[in-house]
N, CA, C, O and the ligand as a Tripos MOL2 file, in Angstrom:
@<TRIPOS>MOLECULE
protein
  309   307    78     0     0
PROTEIN
NO_CHARGES

@<TRIPOS>ATOM
      1 N         109.5630  -26.8060 -160.8820 N.3       1 MET1
      2 CA        108.5420  -27.5200 -160.1080 C.3       1 MET1
      3 C         107.3050  -26.7380 -159.8770 C.2       1 MET1
      4 O         107.3390  -25.6330 -159.3370 O.2       1 MET1
      5 N         106.1760  -27.3230 -160.2960 N.am      2 LYS2
      6 CA        104.9000  -26.7220 -160.0100 C.3       2 LYS2
      7 C         104.4460  -27.1270 -158.6430 C.2       2 LYS2
      8 O         104.5440  -28.2940 -158.2650 O.2       2 LYS2
      9 N         103.9600  -26.1940 -157.9170 N.am      3 ASN3
     10 CA        103.4820  -26.4580 -156.5410 C.3       3 ASN3
     11 C         102.1410  -25.8260 -156.2960 C.2       3 ASN3
     12 O         102.0410  -24.6080 -156.1480 O.2       3 ASN3
     13 N         101.1110  -26.6370 -156.2520 N.am      4 ARG4
     14 CA         99.7570  -26.0810 -156.0250 C.3       4 ARG4
     15 C          99.3640  -26.2420 -154.6000 C.2       4 ARG4
     16 O          98.1800  -26.1230 -154.2880 O.2       4 ARG4
     17 N         100.3030  -26.5120 -153.6930 N.am      5 THR5
     18 CA        100.0070  -26.6850 -152.2650 C.3       5 THR5
     19 C         100.7690  -25.6790 -151.4770 C.2       5 THR5
     20 O         101.5000  -24.8730 -152.0520 O.2       5 THR5
     21 N         100.6240  -25.6940 -150.1460 N.am      6 LYS6
     22 CA        101.3630  -24.8070 -149.3040 C.3       6 LYS6
     23 C         102.6070  -25.5020 -148.7950 C.2       6 LYS6
     24 O         103.3670  -24.9040 -148.0330 O.2       6 LYS6
     25 N         102.8400  -26.7330 -149.1830 N.am      7 ILE7
     26 CA        103.9500  -27.5170 -148.7620 C.3       7 ILE7
     27 C         105.2780  -26.7870 -149.0880 C.2       7 ILE7
     28 O         105.4870  -26.4220 -150.2450 O.2       7 ILE7
     29 N         106.1510  -26.5720 -148.1370 N.am      8 LYS8
     30 CA        107.5010  -26.0030 -148.3260 C.3       8 LYS8
     31 C         108.4540  -27.1340 -148.6850 C.2       8 LYS8
     32 O         108.9940  -27.8160 -147.8140 O.2       8 LYS8
     33 N         108.6510  -27.3200 -150.0020 N.am      9 VAL9
     34 CA        109.5250  -28.3940 -150.3680 C.3       9 VAL9
     35 C         110.9550  -27.9110 -150.3410 C.2       9 VAL9
     36 O         111.2890  -26.9130 -150.9790 O.2       9 VAL9
     37 N         111.8220  -28.6240 -149.5930 N.am     10 PRO10
     38 CA        113.2210  -28.2200 -149.5020 C.3      10 PRO10
     39 C         113.8630  -28.0230 -150.9030 C.2      10 PRO10
     40 O         113.5910  -28.7920 -151.8250 O.2      10 PRO10
     41 N         114.7190  -26.9800 -151.0470 N.am     11 LEU11
     42 CA        115.2830  -26.6410 -152.3090 C.3      11 LEU11
     43 C         115.9990  -27.7870 -152.9430 C.2      11 LEU11
     44 O         115.9950  -27.8980 -154.1690 O.2      11 LEU11
     45 N         116.6180  -28.6530 -152.1730 N.am     12 LYS12
     46 CA        117.4230  -29.7310 -152.8490 C.3      12 LYS12
     47 C         116.5370  -30.7600 -153.5600 C.2      12 LYS12
     48 O         116.9990  -31.4940 -154.4340 O.2      12 LYS12
     49 N         115.2460  -30.8010 -153.1700 N.am     13 TYR13
     50 CA        114.3780  -31.8330 -153.7980 C.3      13 TYR13
     51 C         113.6250  -31.2390 -154.9840 C.2      13 TYR13
     52 O         113.0990  -31.9830 -155.8120 O.2      13 TYR13
     53 N         113.5640  -29.8930 -155.0800 N.am     14 GLN14
     54 CA        112.7450  -29.2820 -156.1260 C.3      14 GLN14
     55 C         113.0710  -29.7200 -157.4830 C.2      14 GLN14
     56 O         112.1660  -29.9850 -158.2740 O.2      14 GLN14
     57 N         114.3880  -29.8190 -157.8250 N.am     15 PRO15
     58 CA        114.7500  -30.1910 -159.2170 C.3      15 PRO15
     59 C         114.3670  -31.6270 -159.5870 C.2      15 PRO15
     60 O         114.3980  -32.0070 -160.7580 O.2      15 PRO15
     61 N         113.9950  -32.4420 -158.5390 N.am     16 MET16
     62 CA        113.6310  -33.8460 -158.7740 C.3      16 MET16
     63 C         112.1370  -33.9990 -158.9470 C.2      16 MET16
     64 O         111.6710  -35.0940 -159.2610 O.2      16 MET16
     65 N         111.3940  -32.9760 -158.7600 N.am     17 ILE17
     66 CA        109.9130  -32.9960 -158.7260 C.3      17 ILE17
     67 C         109.2870  -32.2830 -159.8750 C.2      17 ILE17
     68 O         109.6520  -31.1510 -160.1930 O.2      17 ILE17
     69 N         108.3720  -32.9180 -160.4880 N.am     18 GLU18
     70 CA        107.6270  -32.3090 -161.5920 C.3      18 GLU18
     71 C         106.5200  -31.3860 -161.0080 C.2      18 GLU18
     72 O         106.3650  -30.2290 -161.4000 O.2      18 GLU18
     73 N         105.7850  -31.9530 -160.0770 N.am     19 GLU19
     74 CA        104.6020  -31.2540 -159.5870 C.3      19 GLU19
     75 C         104.2100  -31.7250 -158.1880 C.2      19 GLU19
     76 O         104.3820  -32.8950 -157.8460 O.2      19 GLU19
     77 N         103.7000  -30.8300 -157.4130 N.am     20 VAL20
     78 CA        103.0760  -31.1380 -156.1490 C.3      20 VAL20
     79 C         101.6570  -30.6000 -156.1990 C.2      20 VAL20
     80 O         101.4350  -29.4410 -156.5500 O.2      20 VAL20
     81 N         100.7050  -31.4390 -155.8490 N.am     21 ASP21
     82 CA         99.3100  -31.0670 -156.0230 C.3      21 ASP21
     83 C          98.4740  -31.6110 -154.8960 C.2      21 ASP21
     84 O          98.9260  -32.4840 -154.1540 O.2      21 ASP21
     85 N          97.2620  -31.1140 -154.7510 N.am     22 LYS22
     86 CA         96.3050  -31.7190 -153.8440 C.3      22 LYS22
     87 C          94.9090  -31.7800 -154.4270 C.2      22 LYS22
     88 O          94.5330  -30.9370 -155.2410 O.2      22 LYS22
     89 N          94.1630  -32.7440 -154.0270 N.am     23 ASP23
     90 CA         92.7770  -32.8320 -154.4680 C.3      23 ASP23
     91 C          91.9970  -33.5260 -153.3180 C.2      23 ASP23
     92 O          92.4820  -33.6380 -152.1920 O.2      23 ASP23
     93 N          90.8030  -33.9730 -153.6440 N.am     24 SER24
     94 CA         89.9680  -34.5860 -152.5880 C.3      24 SER24
     95 C          90.5360  -35.8780 -152.0300 C.2      24 SER24
     96 O          90.1400  -36.3180 -150.9510 O.2      24 SER24
     97 N          91.4850  -36.5050 -152.7740 N.am     25 ASP25
     98 CA         92.1010  -37.7320 -152.3130 C.3      25 ASP25
     99 C          93.2880  -37.4800 -151.3950 C.2      25 ASP25
    100 O          93.7240  -38.3990 -150.7020 O.2      25 ASP25
    101 N          93.8120  -36.2870 -151.3690 N.am     26 GLY26
    102 CA         94.9780  -36.0010 -150.5620 C.3      26 GLY26
    103 C          96.0660  -35.2610 -151.2950 C.2      26 GLY26
    104 O          95.7770  -34.5280 -152.2410 O.2      26 GLY26
    105 N          97.2880  -35.4260 -150.8960 N.am     27 TYR27
    106 CA         98.3920  -34.7080 -151.4790 C.3      27 TYR27
    107 C          99.1490  -35.6330 -152.4410 C.2      27 TYR27
    108 O          99.3640  -36.8140 -152.1680 O.2      27 TYR27
    109 N          99.5410  -35.0430 -153.5760 N.am     28 TRP28
    110 CA        100.2060  -35.8400 -154.6310 C.3      28 TRP28
    111 C         101.6270  -35.1780 -154.9280 C.2      28 TRP28
    112 O         101.8210  -33.9660 -154.8380 O.2      28 TRP28
    113 N         102.5540  -36.0660 -155.2750 N.am     29 ALA29
    114 CA        103.8340  -35.5490 -155.7670 C.3      29 ALA29
    115 C         104.2290  -36.4640 -156.9700 C.2      29 ALA29
    116 O         104.1080  -37.6890 -156.9320 O.2      29 ALA29
    117 N         104.6950  -35.7940 -158.0040 N.am     30 TYR30
    118 CA        105.1120  -36.4900 -159.2070 C.3      30 TYR30
    119 C         106.6280  -36.2140 -159.4290 C.2      30 TYR30
    120 O         107.0520  -35.0620 -159.5190 O.2      30 TYR30
    121 N         107.4150  -37.2870 -159.5120 N.am     31 SER31
    122 CA        108.8540  -37.1590 -159.7130 C.3      31 SER31
    123 C         109.1690  -36.8750 -161.1270 C.2      31 SER31
    124 O         108.4400  -37.3160 -162.0170 O.2      31 SER31
    125 N         110.2690  -36.1270 -161.3970 N.am     32 LYS32
    126 CA        110.7620  -35.8700 -162.7190 C.3      32 LYS32
    127 C         111.3300  -37.1840 -163.3010 C.2      32 LYS32
    128 O         111.7300  -38.0690 -162.5450 O.2      32 LYS32
    129 N         111.3650  -37.3120 -164.6540 N.am     33 PRO33
    130 CA        112.0170  -38.5220 -165.2320 C.3      33 PRO33
    131 C         113.4780  -38.5140 -164.7700 C.2      33 PRO33
    132 O         114.1980  -37.5160 -164.7820 O.2      33 PRO33
    133 N         113.8400  -39.7570 -164.3540 N.am     34 GLY34
    134 CA        115.2030  -39.9080 -163.7900 C.3      34 GLY34
    135 C         115.1990  -40.0340 -162.2580 C.2      34 GLY34
    136 O         116.2270  -40.3040 -161.6350 O.2      34 GLY34
    137 N         114.0100  -39.8310 -161.6740 N.am     35 PHE35
    138 CA        113.9500  -39.8680 -160.2000 C.3      35 PHE35
    139 C         112.7490  -40.6640 -159.7820 C.2      35 PHE35
    140 O         111.7750  -40.7600 -160.5280 O.2      35 PHE35
    141 N         112.8020  -41.2440 -158.5880 N.am     36 LYS36
    142 CA        111.6530  -41.9520 -158.0180 C.3      36 LYS36
    143 C         111.5660  -41.7390 -156.5370 C.2      36 LYS36
    144 O         112.5130  -41.2690 -155.9070 O.2      36 LYS36
    145 N         110.3850  -42.0960 -155.9590 N.am     37 PHE37
    146 CA        110.2360  -42.0840 -154.4910 C.3      37 PHE37
    147 C         110.6730  -43.4310 -154.0380 C.2      37 PHE37
    148 O         109.9140  -44.3930 -154.1610 O.2      37 PHE37
    149 N         111.9080  -43.5520 -153.5000 N.am     38 ALA38
    150 CA        112.5010  -44.8300 -153.1880 C.3      38 ALA38
    151 C         111.7040  -45.6340 -152.1020 C.2      38 ALA38
    152 O         111.7440  -46.8640 -152.0590 O.2      38 ALA38
    153 N         110.9880  -44.8800 -151.2380 N.am     39 ASP39
    154 CA        110.2030  -45.5070 -150.2130 C.3      39 ASP39
    155 C         109.1260  -46.4780 -150.8050 C.2      39 ASP39
    156 O         108.7990  -47.5300 -150.2560 O.2      39 ASP39
    157 N         108.6180  -46.0220 -151.9640 N.am     40 MET40
    158 CA        107.5120  -46.7510 -152.6070 C.3      40 MET40
    159 C         107.9060  -47.4280 -153.9300 C.2      40 MET40
    160 O         107.1280  -48.1790 -154.5180 O.2      40 MET40
    161 N         109.1440  -47.1360 -154.3810 N.am     41 GLU41
    162 CA        109.5490  -47.5920 -155.6680 C.3      41 GLU41
    163 C         108.5390  -47.1760 -156.7900 C.2      41 GLU41
    164 O         108.1350  -47.9870 -157.6230 O.2      41 GLU41
    165 N         108.1640  -45.8880 -156.7600 N.am     42 CYS42
    166 CA        107.2310  -45.4690 -157.7840 C.3      42 CYS42
    167 C         107.5370  -43.9460 -158.0810 C.2      42 CYS42
    168 O         108.3550  -43.2880 -157.4380 O.2      42 CYS42
    169 N         106.7980  -43.4790 -159.1100 N.am     43 HIS43
    170 CA        107.0650  -42.1020 -159.5730 C.3      43 HIS43
    171 C         105.9470  -41.1840 -159.1390 C.2      43 HIS43
    172 O         106.0340  -39.9780 -159.3670 O.2      43 HIS43
    173 N         104.9140  -41.6950 -158.5320 N.am     44 THR44
    174 CA        103.8280  -40.8590 -158.0280 C.3      44 THR44
    175 C         103.5800  -41.1780 -156.5990 C.2      44 THR44
    176 O         103.4650  -42.3550 -156.2570 O.2      44 THR44
    177 N         103.4920  -40.2230 -155.7580 N.am     45 ALA45
    178 CA        103.2310  -40.4460 -154.3630 C.3      45 ALA45
    179 C         101.8990  -39.7830 -153.9300 C.2      45 ALA45
    180 O         101.5740  -38.6720 -154.3510 O.2      45 ALA45
    181 N         101.1730  -40.4760 -153.1090 N.am     46 ARG46
    182 CA         99.9260  -39.8460 -152.5640 C.3      46 ARG46
    183 C          99.9160  -40.0550 -151.0300 C.2      46 ARG46
    184 O         100.1120  -41.1660 -150.5370 O.2      46 ARG46
    185 N          99.6920  -39.0010 -150.3310 N.am     47 GLU47
    186 CA         99.6460  -39.0940 -148.8280 C.3      47 GLU47
    187 C          98.4430  -38.3160 -148.4150 C.2      47 GLU47
    188 O          97.8930  -37.5280 -149.1850 O.2      47 GLU47
    189 N          98.0220  -38.5460 -147.1560 N.am     48 ASP48
    190 CA         96.8560  -37.8380 -146.5600 C.3      48 ASP48
    191 C          97.2280  -36.4620 -146.0230 C.2      48 ASP48
    192 O          96.3980  -35.5550 -145.9650 O.2      48 ASP48
    193 N          98.4740  -36.3260 -145.6370 N.am     49 SER49
    194 CA         98.8890  -35.0460 -145.0370 C.3      49 SER49
    195 C         100.1200  -34.4870 -145.6450 C.2      49 SER49
    196 O         100.8980  -35.1950 -146.2840 O.2      49 SER49
    197 N         100.3040  -33.1720 -145.4400 N.am     50 GLN50
    198 CA        101.5560  -32.5530 -145.9940 C.3      50 GLN50
    199 C         102.8120  -33.1240 -145.3220 C.2      50 GLN50
    200 O         103.8440  -33.3040 -145.9670 O.2      50 GLN50
    201 N         102.7130  -33.3900 -144.0840 N.am     51 VAL51
    202 CA        103.8910  -33.9570 -143.3660 C.3      51 VAL51
    203 C         104.2760  -35.2870 -143.9480 C.2      51 VAL51
    204 O         105.4580  -35.5450 -144.1750 O.2      51 VAL51
    205 N         103.2720  -36.1680 -144.2030 N.am     52 ASP52
    206 CA        103.5700  -37.4540 -144.7810 C.3      52 ASP52
    207 C         104.1470  -37.3440 -146.1810 C.2      52 ASP52
    208 O         105.0570  -38.0790 -146.5620 O.2      52 ASP52
    209 N         103.5820  -36.3870 -146.9480 N.am     53 LEU53
    210 CA        104.1080  -36.2360 -148.3020 C.3      53 LEU53
    211 C         105.5380  -35.7720 -148.2880 C.2      53 LEU53
    212 O         106.3420  -36.2070 -149.1120 O.2      53 LEU53
    213 N         105.8790  -34.8710 -147.3400 N.am     54 LEU54
    214 CA        107.2580  -34.4360 -147.2040 C.3      54 LEU54
    215 C         108.1930  -35.5780 -146.8940 C.2      54 LEU54
    216 O         109.3250  -35.6140 -147.3780 O.2      54 LEU54
    217 N         107.7220  -36.5150 -146.0840 N.am     55 ASP55
    218 CA        108.5660  -37.6940 -145.7040 C.3      55 ASP55
    219 C         108.8960  -38.4750 -147.0060 C.2      55 ASP55
    220 O         110.0280  -38.8940 -147.2490 O.2      55 ASP55
    221 N         107.8560  -38.6340 -147.8040 N.am     56 VAL56
    222 CA        108.0620  -39.3560 -149.0490 C.3      56 VAL56
    223 C         108.9920  -38.5990 -150.0260 C.2      56 VAL56
    224 O         109.8330  -39.1890 -150.7050 O.2      56 VAL56
    225 N         108.7940  -37.2410 -150.0630 N.am     57 ILE57
    226 CA        109.6890  -36.4460 -150.9430 C.3      57 ILE57
    227 C         111.1400  -36.5940 -150.4730 C.2      57 ILE57
    228 O         112.0530  -36.5770 -151.2980 O.2      57 ILE57
    229 N         111.3670  -36.7370 -149.1670 N.am     58 ARG58
    230 CA        112.7390  -36.9510 -148.6790 C.3      58 ARG58
    231 C         113.3400  -38.2270 -149.1010 C.2      58 ARG58
    232 O         114.5470  -38.4160 -148.9490 O.2      58 ARG58
    233 N         112.5390  -39.1460 -149.6400 N.am     59 SER59
    234 CA        113.0640  -40.4480 -150.1010 C.3      59 SER59
    235 C         113.3900  -40.4220 -151.5970 C.2      59 SER59
    236 O         113.7810  -41.4400 -152.1680 O.2      59 SER59
    237 N         113.2270  -39.2510 -152.2300 N.am     60 LEU60
    238 CA        113.6030  -39.1500 -153.6720 C.3      60 LEU60
    239 C         115.0220  -39.6120 -153.9400 C.2      60 LEU60
    240 O         115.9770  -39.2400 -153.2580 O.2      60 LEU60
    241 N         115.1150  -40.4870 -155.0250 N.am     61 ALA61
    242 CA        116.4450  -40.9470 -155.3940 C.3      61 ALA61
    243 C         116.4030  -41.1420 -156.8630 C.2      61 ALA61
    244 O         115.3410  -41.2590 -157.4740 O.2      61 ALA61
    245 N         117.6790  -41.1790 -157.4710 N.am     62 PRO62
    246 CA        117.7430  -41.4280 -158.8850 C.3      62 PRO62
    247 C         117.1260  -42.6730 -159.2810 C.2      62 PRO62
    248 O         117.1520  -43.6440 -158.5250 O.2      62 PRO62
    249 N         116.5340  -42.7140 -160.4930 N.am     63 CYS63
    250 CA        115.8510  -43.9010 -160.9780 C.3      63 CYS63
    251 C         116.3570  -44.1800 -162.3700 C.2      63 CYS63
    252 O         116.4990  -43.2640 -163.1800 O.2      63 CYS63
    253 N         116.6400  -45.4790 -162.6660 N.am     64 ASP64
    254 CA        117.0910  -45.7830 -164.0250 C.3      64 ASP64
    255 C         116.1780  -46.8580 -164.6090 C.2      64 ASP64
    256 O         116.6280  -47.7160 -165.3680 O.2      64 ASP64
    257 N         114.9380  -46.8090 -164.2630 N.am     65 CYS65
    258 CA        113.9830  -47.8140 -164.8240 C.3      65 CYS65
    259 C         113.8420  -47.5320 -166.3440 C.2      65 CYS65
    260 O         114.2970  -46.5050 -166.8470 O.2      65 CYS65
    261 N         113.2330  -48.4310 -167.0100 N.am     66 LYS66
    262 CA        113.0960  -48.2680 -168.4930 C.3      66 LYS66
    263 C         112.3210  -46.9950 -168.8620 C.2      66 LYS66
    264 O         112.6870  -46.2470 -169.7690 O.2      66 LYS66
    265 N         111.2260  -46.7900 -168.1050 N.am     67 GLU67
    266 CA        110.3990  -45.5970 -168.3390 C.3      67 GLU67
    267 C         111.1660  -44.2980 -168.2240 C.2      67 GLU67
    268 O         111.0300  -43.4100 -169.0650 O.2      67 GLU67
    269 N         111.9890  -44.1870 -167.1610 N.am     68 CYS68
    270 CA        112.8100  -43.0200 -166.9620 C.3      68 CYS68
    271 C         113.8820  -42.8630 -168.0440 C.2      68 CYS68
    272 O         114.1090  -41.7920 -168.6070 O.2      68 CYS68
    273 N         114.5170  -44.0020 -168.2900 N.am     69 ALA69
    274 CA        115.6420  -43.9410 -169.2890 C.3      69 ALA69
    275 C         115.1250  -43.4660 -170.6170 C.2      69 ALA69
    276 O         115.8120  -42.6990 -171.2920 O.2      69 ALA69
    277 N         113.9320  -43.8870 -171.0320 N.am     70 SER70
    278 CA        113.4800  -43.4500 -172.3610 C.3      70 SER70
    279 C         112.9990  -41.9710 -172.2680 C.2      70 SER70
    280 O         113.0830  -41.2440 -173.2580 O.2      70 SER70
    281 N         112.5160  -41.5390 -171.1370 N.am     71 GLU71
    282 CA        112.0730  -40.1720 -171.0830 C.3      71 GLU71
    283 C         113.2860  -39.2340 -171.0650 C.2      71 GLU71
    284 O         113.2970  -38.2080 -171.7460 O.2      71 GLU71
    285 N         114.3400  -39.6100 -170.2520 N.am     72 VAL72
    286 CA        115.4790  -38.8300 -170.1600 C.3      72 VAL72
    287 C         116.2240  -38.7020 -171.5280 C.2      72 VAL72
    288 O         116.7530  -37.6460 -171.8760 O.2      72 VAL72
    289 N         116.2330  -39.7530 -172.2270 N.am     73 SER73
    290 CA        116.9090  -39.7420 -173.5320 C.3      73 SER73
    291 C         116.0810  -39.1120 -174.6020 C.2      73 SER73
    292 O         116.5940  -38.8050 -175.6780 O.2      73 SER73
    293 N         114.7680  -38.9000 -174.3350 N.am     74 GLY74
    294 CA        113.9440  -38.2760 -175.2740 C.3      74 GLY74
    295 C         113.3270  -39.2170 -176.3590 C.2      74 GLY74
    296 O         112.6770  -38.8010 -177.3180 O.2      74 GLY74
    297 N         113.5950  -40.5050 -176.1090 N.am     75 ALA75
    298 CA        113.1060  -41.5230 -177.0920 C.3      75 ALA75
    299 C         111.6540  -41.7500 -176.8110 C.2      75 ALA75
    300 O         111.2040  -41.5880 -175.6770 O.2      75 ALA75
    301 N         110.8820  -42.1400 -177.8670 N.am     76 ALA76
    302 CA        109.4810  -42.4830 -177.7270 C.3      76 ALA76
    303 C         109.3240  -43.7610 -176.8810 C.2      76 ALA76
    304 O         110.1150  -44.6970 -176.9970 O.2      76 ALA76
    305 N         108.3040  -43.7770 -176.0440 N.am     77 VAL77
    306 CA        108.1120  -44.9440 -175.2340 C.3      77 VAL77
    307 C         107.4010  -46.0330 -176.0700 C.2      77 VAL77
    308 O         107.1370  -47.1250 -175.5660 O.2      77 VAL77
    309 ZN        111.9080  -44.5820 -163.1420 Zn       78 ZN78
@<TRIPOS>BOND
     1     1     2 1
     2     2     3 1
     3     3     4 2
     4     3     5 am
     5     5     6 1
     6     6     7 1
     7     7     8 2
     8     7     9 am
     9     9    10 1
    10    10    11 1
    11    11    12 2
    12    11    13 am
    13    13    14 1
    14    14    15 1
    15    15    16 2
    16    15    17 am
    17    17    18 1
    18    18    19 1
    19    19    20 2
    20    19    21 am
    21    21    22 1
    22    22    23 1
    23    23    24 2
    24    23    25 am
    25    25    26 1
    26    26    27 1
    27    27    28 2
    28    27    29 am
    29    29    30 1
    30    30    31 1
    31    31    32 2
    32    31    33 am
    33    33    34 1
    34    34    35 1
    35    35    36 2
    36    35    37 am
    37    37    38 1
    38    38    39 1
    39    39    40 2
    40    39    41 am
    41    41    42 1
    42    42    43 1
    43    43    44 2
    44    43    45 am
    45    45    46 1
    46    46    47 1
    47    47    48 2
    48    47    49 am
    49    49    50 1
    50    50    51 1
    51    51    52 2
    52    51    53 am
    53    53    54 1
    54    54    55 1
    55    55    56 2
    56    55    57 am
    57    57    58 1
    58    58    59 1
    59    59    60 2
    60    59    61 am
    61    61    62 1
    62    62    63 1
    63    63    64 2
    64    63    65 am
    65    65    66 1
    66    66    67 1
    67    67    68 2
    68    67    69 am
    69    69    70 1
    70    70    71 1
    71    71    72 2
    72    71    73 am
    73    73    74 1
    74    74    75 1
    75    75    76 2
    76    75    77 am
    77    77    78 1
    78    78    79 1
    79    79    80 2
    80    79    81 am
    81    81    82 1
    82    82    83 1
    83    83    84 2
    84    83    85 am
    85    85    86 1
    86    86    87 1
    87    87    88 2
    88    87    89 am
    89    89    90 1
    90    90    91 1
    91    91    92 2
    92    91    93 am
    93    93    94 1
    94    94    95 1
    95    95    96 2
    96    95    97 am
    97    97    98 1
    98    98    99 1
    99    99   100 2
   100    99   101 am
   101   101   102 1
   102   102   103 1
   103   103   104 2
   104   103   105 am
   105   105   106 1
   106   106   107 1
   107   107   108 2
   108   107   109 am
   109   109   110 1
   110   110   111 1
   111   111   112 2
   112   111   113 am
   113   113   114 1
   114   114   115 1
   115   115   116 2
   116   115   117 am
   117   117   118 1
   118   118   119 1
   119   119   120 2
   120   119   121 am
   121   121   122 1
   122   122   123 1
   123   123   124 2
   124   123   125 am
   125   125   126 1
   126   126   127 1
   127   127   128 2
   128   127   129 am
   129   129   130 1
   130   130   131 1
   131   131   132 2
   132   131   133 am
   133   133   134 1
   134   134   135 1
   135   135   136 2
   136   135   137 am
   137   137   138 1
   138   138   139 1
   139   139   140 2
   140   139   141 am
   141   141   142 1
   142   142   143 1
   143   143   144 2
   144   143   145 am
   145   145   146 1
   146   146   147 1
   147   147   148 2
   148   147   149 am
   149   149   150 1
   150   150   151 1
   151   151   152 2
   152   151   153 am
   153   153   154 1
   154   154   155 1
   155   155   156 2
   156   155   157 am
   157   157   158 1
   158   158   159 1
   159   159   160 2
   160   159   161 am
   161   161   162 1
   162   162   163 1
   163   163   164 2
   164   163   165 am
   165   165   166 1
   166   166   167 1
   167   167   168 2
   168   167   169 am
   169   169   170 1
   170   170   171 1
   171   171   172 2
   172   171   173 am
   173   173   174 1
   174   174   175 1
   175   175   176 2
   176   175   177 am
   177   177   178 1
   178   178   179 1
   179   179   180 2
   180   179   181 am
   181   181   182 1
   182   182   183 1
   183   183   184 2
   184   183   185 am
   185   185   186 1
   186   186   187 1
   187   187   188 2
   188   187   189 am
   189   189   190 1
   190   190   191 1
   191   191   192 2
   192   191   193 am
   193   193   194 1
   194   194   195 1
   195   195   196 2
   196   195   197 am
   197   197   198 1
   198   198   199 1
   199   199   200 2
   200   199   201 am
   201   201   202 1
   202   202   203 1
   203   203   204 2
   204   203   205 am
   205   205   206 1
   206   206   207 1
   207   207   208 2
   208   207   209 am
   209   209   210 1
   210   210   211 1
   211   211   212 2
   212   211   213 am
   213   213   214 1
   214   214   215 1
   215   215   216 2
   216   215   217 am
   217   217   218 1
   218   218   219 1
   219   219   220 2
   220   219   221 am
   221   221   222 1
   222   222   223 1
   223   223   224 2
   224   223   225 am
   225   225   226 1
   226   226   227 1
   227   227   228 2
   228   227   229 am
   229   229   230 1
   230   230   231 1
   231   231   232 2
   232   231   233 am
   233   233   234 1
   234   234   235 1
   235   235   236 2
   236   235   237 am
   237   237   238 1
   238   238   239 1
   239   239   240 2
   240   239   241 am
   241   241   242 1
   242   242   243 1
   243   243   244 2
   244   243   245 am
   245   245   246 1
   246   246   247 1
   247   247   248 2
   248   247   249 am
   249   249   250 1
   250   250   251 1
   251   251   252 2
   252   251   253 am
   253   253   254 1
   254   254   255 1
   255   255   256 2
   256   255   257 am
   257   257   258 1
   258   258   259 1
   259   259   260 2
   260   259   261 am
   261   261   262 1
   262   262   263 1
   263   263   264 2
   264   263   265 am
   265   265   266 1
   266   266   267 1
   267   267   268 2
   268   267   269 am
   269   269   270 1
   270   270   271 1
   271   271   272 2
   272   271   273 am
   273   273   274 1
   274   274   275 1
   275   275   276 2
   276   275   277 am
   277   277   278 1
   278   278   279 1
   279   279   280 2
   280   279   281 am
   281   281   282 1
   282   282   283 1
   283   283   284 2
   284   283   285 am
   285   285   286 1
   286   286   287 1
   287   287   288 2
   288   287   289 am
   289   289   290 1
   290   290   291 1
   291   291   292 2
   292   291   293 am
   293   293   294 1
   294   294   295 1
   295   295   296 2
   296   295   297 am
   297   297   298 1
   298   298   299 1
   299   299   300 2
   300   299   301 am
   301   301   302 1
   302   302   303 1
   303   303   304 2
   304   303   305 am
   305   305   306 1
   306   306   307 1
   307   307   308 2
@<TRIPOS>SUBSTRUCTURE
     1 MET1         2 RESIDUE 1 A MET
     2 LYS2         6 RESIDUE 1 A LYS
     3 ASN3        10 RESIDUE 1 A ASN
     4 ARG4        14 RESIDUE 1 A ARG
     5 THR5        18 RESIDUE 1 A THR
     6 LYS6        22 RESIDUE 1 A LYS
     7 ILE7        26 RESIDUE 1 A ILE
     8 LYS8        30 RESIDUE 1 A LYS
     9 VAL9        34 RESIDUE 1 A VAL
    10 PRO10       38 RESIDUE 1 A PRO
    11 LEU11       42 RESIDUE 1 A LEU
    12 LYS12       46 RESIDUE 1 A LYS
    13 TYR13       50 RESIDUE 1 A TYR
    14 GLN14       54 RESIDUE 1 A GLN
    15 PRO15       58 RESIDUE 1 A PRO
    16 MET16       62 RESIDUE 1 A MET
    17 ILE17       66 RESIDUE 1 A ILE
    18 GLU18       70 RESIDUE 1 A GLU
    19 GLU19       74 RESIDUE 1 A GLU
    20 VAL20       78 RESIDUE 1 A VAL
    21 ASP21       82 RESIDUE 1 A ASP
    22 LYS22       86 RESIDUE 1 A LYS
    23 ASP23       90 RESIDUE 1 A ASP
    24 SER24       94 RESIDUE 1 A SER
    25 ASP25       98 RESIDUE 1 A ASP
    26 GLY26      102 RESIDUE 1 A GLY
    27 TYR27      106 RESIDUE 1 A TYR
    28 TRP28      110 RESIDUE 1 A TRP
    29 ALA29      114 RESIDUE 1 A ALA
    30 TYR30      118 RESIDUE 1 A TYR
    31 SER31      122 RESIDUE 1 A SER
    32 LYS32      126 RESIDUE 1 A LYS
    33 PRO33      130 RESIDUE 1 A PRO
    34 GLY34      134 RESIDUE 1 A GLY
    35 PHE35      138 RESIDUE 1 A PHE
    36 LYS36      142 RESIDUE 1 A LYS
    37 PHE37      146 RESIDUE 1 A PHE
    38 ALA38      150 RESIDUE 1 A ALA
    39 ASP39      154 RESIDUE 1 A ASP
    40 MET40      158 RESIDUE 1 A MET
    41 GLU41      162 RESIDUE 1 A GLU
    42 CYS42      166 RESIDUE 1 A CYS
    43 HIS43      170 RESIDUE 1 A HIS
    44 THR44      174 RESIDUE 1 A THR
    45 ALA45      178 RESIDUE 1 A ALA
    46 ARG46      182 RESIDUE 1 A ARG
    47 GLU47      186 RESIDUE 1 A GLU
    48 ASP48      190 RESIDUE 1 A ASP
    49 SER49      194 RESIDUE 1 A SER
    50 GLN50      198 RESIDUE 1 A GLN
    51 VAL51      202 RESIDUE 1 A VAL
    52 ASP52      206 RESIDUE 1 A ASP
    53 LEU53      210 RESIDUE 1 A LEU
    54 LEU54      214 RESIDUE 1 A LEU
    55 ASP55      218 RESIDUE 1 A ASP
    56 VAL56      222 RESIDUE 1 A VAL
    57 ILE57      226 RESIDUE 1 A ILE
    58 ARG58      230 RESIDUE 1 A ARG
    59 SER59      234 RESIDUE 1 A SER
    60 LEU60      238 RESIDUE 1 A LEU
    61 ALA61      242 RESIDUE 1 A ALA
    62 PRO62      246 RESIDUE 1 A PRO
    63 CYS63      250 RESIDUE 1 A CYS
    64 ASP64      254 RESIDUE 1 A ASP
    65 CYS65      258 RESIDUE 1 A CYS
    66 LYS66      262 RESIDUE 1 A LYS
    67 GLU67      266 RESIDUE 1 A GLU
    68 CYS68      270 RESIDUE 1 A CYS
    69 ALA69      274 RESIDUE 1 A ALA
    70 SER70      278 RESIDUE 1 A SER
    71 GLU71      282 RESIDUE 1 A GLU
    72 VAL72      286 RESIDUE 1 A VAL
    73 SER73      290 RESIDUE 1 A SER
    74 GLY74      294 RESIDUE 1 A GLY
    75 ALA75      298 RESIDUE 1 A ALA
    76 ALA76      302 RESIDUE 1 A ALA
    77 VAL77      306 RESIDUE 1 A VAL
    78 ZN78       309 GROUP 0 **** ****
């Protein structure tokens, strides 16, 4: 997991995350193929604060959408 922020991501969620980043729009988290942020039903989360992003990270769950399935299996999309 790449982390360009000071957010302390709990160890159990780190294998499910590709990257945590921040820019002028706020804080971002990208889930790894095979996982999603269940709160939003999406693979990319954006929040205004570190606390809010952590809340979303805690909603990480396995994902079996078409996009994930093809990435996990290594097939071309
Ligand atoms: Zn998915």
